[in-house]
C-alpha positions in Angstrom: 84.0 1.4 50.6 86.6 3.8 51.8 89.4 1.2 51.2 88.1 0.7 47.6 88.1 4.5 47.0 91.6 4.9 48.5 93.0 2.1 46.4 91.4 3.5 43.2 92.9 7.0 44.0 96.3 5.5 44.6 96.2 3.6 41.3 95.1 6.8 39.4 98.0 8.8 40.9 100.5 6.1 40.0 99.2 5.9 36.5 99.4 9.6 35.9 102.9 9.7 37.4 104.0 6.9 35.1 102.7 8.8 32.0 104.4 12.0 33.1 107.7 10.1 33.7 107.5 8.6 30.2 106.8 12.0 28.6 109.7 13.6 30.5 112.0 10.8 29.3 111.0 11.4 25.7 111.6 15.2 26.1 115.1 14.6 27.3 116.1 12.3 24.5 119.2 13.1 22.4 118.6 16.2 20.1 118.2 15.5 16.4 121.5 16.1 14.5 121.5 19.3 12.5 123.6 18.0 9.6 126.9 19.7 10.7 130.2 18.3 9.4 133.3 17.4 11.6 135.7 18.3 8.8 138.3 20.9 9.8 140.5 23.0 7.5 143.3 23.2 10.1 146.6 21.9 9.0 149.5 22.1 6.6 149.1 21.4 2.9 151.1 21.3 -0.3 150.1 21.1 -4.0 150.4 22.1 -7.6 148.7 24.7 -9.7 148.4 25.8 -13.3 146.6 28.4 -15.3 146.7 31.3 -17.8 147.8 35.0 -17.3 147.3 38.1 -19.3 148.1 41.8 -18.8 150.2 44.7 -19.8 153.9 45.5 -20.1 155.1 49.1 -20.5 158.6 49.8 -21.7 160.2 53.2 -21.2 163.3 54.1 -23.1 164.6 57.6 -23.3 161.2 59.0 -22.3 159.5 57.0 -25.0 156.7 54.7 -23.7 155.4 51.6 -25.5 152.8 49.2 -24.0 152.4 45.6 -25.1 149.8 43.0 -24.3 151.4 40.0 -22.6 149.9 36.6 -22.1 150.7 32.9 -21.6 150.7 29.9 -19.3 151.9 29.8 -15.7 152.2 26.9 -13.4 154.0 25.8 -10.2 153.8 24.6 -6.6 152.4 25.9 -3.3 152.6 25.2 0.4 150.6 26.6 3.2 148.9 26.4 6.6 145.2 26.9 7.6 143.7 27.4 11.0 139.9 26.7 11.3 138.3 28.8 14.0 134.9 27.0 13.9 134.2 27.9 10.3 136.2 31.1 10.0 139.5 30.1 8.4 142.8 32.0 8.4 145.9 30.9 6.6 149.2 31.7 4.9 150.5 30.4 1.6 153.7 30.6 -0.4 153.9 29.6 -4.1 156.5 29.6 -6.9 155.6 29.3 -10.6 157.3 29.2 -14.0 155.7 31.8 -16.3 155.4 32.4 -20.0 153.3 35.6 -19.6 155.3 37.4 -22.4 155.2 39.2 -25.7 157.3 38.1 -28.6 158.2 40.3 -31.6 159.8 38.9 -34.8 162.4 40.9 -36.7 162.6 41.0 -40.5 165.1 42.7 -42.8 163.9 43.2 -46.3 161.4 40.4 -45.8 163.9 38.0 -44.4 163.4 36.7 -40.8 166.5 37.1 -38.6 165.3 36.9 -35.0 162.9 37.3 -32.1 162.7 39.4 -29.0 160.6 38.2 -26.1 159.7 40.4 -23.1 157.8 39.5 -20.0 157.6 37.5 -16.8 159.7 34.3 -16.6 158.9 33.2 -13.0 156.8 34.4 -10.1 156.7 33.8 -6.3 154.1 35.1 -3.8 153.6 35.0 0.0 150.0 35.7 0.8 147.6 35.6 3.7 144.2 33.9 3.2 140.8 34.4 4.9 137.6 32.6 4.3 134.3 31.3 5.7 133.9 27.5 5.4 130.5 26.2 4.3 130.9 22.6 5.3 133.6 21.4 2.8 133.5 24.5 0.6 135.8 27.4 1.4 135.3 30.7 -0.4 138.3 32.9 0.4 140.2 36.2 -0.3 143.9 36.4 -0.5 146.7 39.0 -0.8 150.3 39.7 -0.1 153.9 40.1 -1.5 154.8 39.2 -5.1 158.3 38.8 -6.5 158.9 38.2 -10.2 161.7 37.8 -12.6 161.3 39.9 -15.8 163.3 39.2 -18.9 164.0 40.7 -22.3 165.6 38.0 -24.4 166.8 38.2 -28.0 167.4 35.3 -30.4 169.2 36.8 -33.4 171.0 34.8 -36.0 171.7 32.0 -33.6 172.8 34.2 -30.8 170.8 34.3 -27.5 171.3 37.2 -25.0 169.2 39.6 -23.0 168.6 41.4 -19.7 167.0 40.1 -16.6 165.7 42.0 -13.5 163.8 41.3 -10.3 160.4 43.0 -9.8 158.8 43.4 -6.3 155.1 44.2 -6.0 151.9 42.7 -4.7 149.1 40.2 -5.5 145.4 40.2 -4.6 142.6 37.8 -5.4 139.9 35.4 -4.4 139.0 31.8 -4.9 137.0 28.7 -4.0 138.4 25.6 -2.5 136.6 22.3 -1.9 137.6 19.3 0.2 137.0 16.2 -2.0 138.2 14.1 1.0 139.8 14.7 4.4 143.2 14.8 2.7 142.5 16.1 -0.8 141.2 19.6 -1.9 140.8 21.2 -5.3 140.6 25.0 -6.0 140.0 27.7 -8.6 141.2 31.2 -8.0 141.9 34.6 -9.7 144.9 36.7 -8.8 145.8 40.2 -9.9 149.5 40.9 -9.7 151.3 44.3 -10.0 155.0 43.8 -10.2 155.8 47.5 -10.4 158.7 48.9 -12.4 162.3 47.7 -12.6 165.3 49.2 -14.4 167.1 47.0 -17.0 170.6 47.2 -18.5 170.8 47.5 -22.3 170.4 44.1 -23.9 173.4 44.1 -26.3 176.0 41.6 -27.5 178.5 42.2 -30.3 178.0 42.4 -33.2 174.5 43.6 -32.1 173.9 47.0 -30.5 170.3 47.2 -29.3 170.0 50.5 -27.6 170.2 52.0 -24.1 169.0 50.9 -20.6 165.2 50.8 -20.2 162.4 50.4 -17.6 159.7 47.7 -17.6 156.4 48.0 -15.7 154.4 44.8 -15.5 150.9 44.0 -14.2 148.7 41.0 -15.1 145.8 38.8 -14.0 145.9 35.0 -13.6 143.2 32.4 -13.6 144.4 29.1 -12.3 143.3 25.8 -10.7 145.1 23.7 -8.1 145.2 20.5 -6.1 146.3 20.3 -2.5 147.2 17.4 -0.3 146.4 18.1 3.4 148.7 16.8 6.1 
């Protein structure tokens, strides 16, 4: 009888041990994936952009101020680099664009058209820092930095073209959203506000036309644009 009881007890202990070992094995199984992405924003990129700008241009001539609404298309190219710190992304970007953010005024003499004056921004370059928080493949970001633009007052009168051009230096600040369509291709939409400050221009004159004295232009405008980037 004692041998039977001993054998039964041993069987019970081994059975319990086997169940505990099985449960322990299940509890140490690989954790369930939480749906995280292995996409990284780190790397160099280059792309193209295009959009529309609108704002104000104030001309000062002999203490007389006149403000014009300027608007038009703008488009160009950009290059940059991002560093992904586990979802917090820092980067730097430089871009250059051709601009038609201008104001044109037609000239008439006794009802007869004889020319046009166009004043505004002809090209724009920026160097900006970027900072954002990645949500998987979506990157909301803010951006800001140096802006340099070429302002131009151009006359087209009776077949003659002449004018005055000056470089403006200011700043640009904005925000945007960028989305990684694939590991190599991203698309974006962003808004930038640019203040190019004031620059001094020489008188835009050419014989036989005399069109006044030197003047100052102050330019600031906003831009909405989209872009495509190719990540290296």
